[in-house]
N, C-alpha and C positions, 0 to 999 in steps of 0.2 A: 514438477519441473526437474527434479533429480532424475526421475526415470527417463524423461525425454533427453536430458543431457547425456546420460549413460548410453542410451540407444544410439544417439548421434555419434558418439565416440566409438563404441564397440562395433556397430553394424555399418559404419560409414554411410549413414543415411544423410544425403545432401539436404533434404527438406527440413531436417531437425537441427541443422548446424547453424541456423540463423540466430542472432541475438534474441534473447527473451525480453520482450517489451511489456511492462506492466503499467497500465493506465489506471491507477488506483484512486486518483483524486476524486472522481465522480462517485465512486463506490463508498469512500469514507465519508464524504460530506453529505450523503443522503441518508445516513443512519440516524436513528432517533436520538442517540446520545449526543451526536455532534450538532444537531439542530435545536435541541432543547435549550430554552433560555435559562439564564442564571436564576431568575426569579421563580421559575417552576421547579427547579432542582438545585437548591442551594448547597446540598451536600456534595454535588459533583464538581463544584468549582466554577470558575469563569468560563463561559461558553466558548469564546474565541481560543483561549489557551487550551481548553480541553480538545477542541477539534484539531488544532495543530499537533498536540501530543498524540492524538489517535493516528493522525496521518504519518507522523515520524515513526511511531512504533510499528505501524503496518509496513513502512518502507524498510525498516531494519529486518523484519521477518522475511520479506520478499528477497532482500539481498542475501540473507543467510540461506534461503532456499535455492538460490542460484539465478536470480534475475540479473540482467545486464543493464537495462535501461529502465528508469522509473520516471513516471509523469506525476508531478506533485503540484498541488495548488494550496496556497495558504493565504490567510488574511493577516495583515499586520496587527499585532496585539496592541 
């Protein structure tokens, strides 16, 4: 993302100047750790809270990398 952003700025590339959209919800919630129930892995904590924390941590990393728009999905704990 950083390379794309720098190329857009320095080379005046119109195709790279669009906002960066990250649809991470589907990717986070299909991981094994987010889907494992609390009974199968008691050391990982409550499954719903774990999934939401994984999603928010991923969102923070993508924002730090330069994302402009994030698509998130979470379940109410």
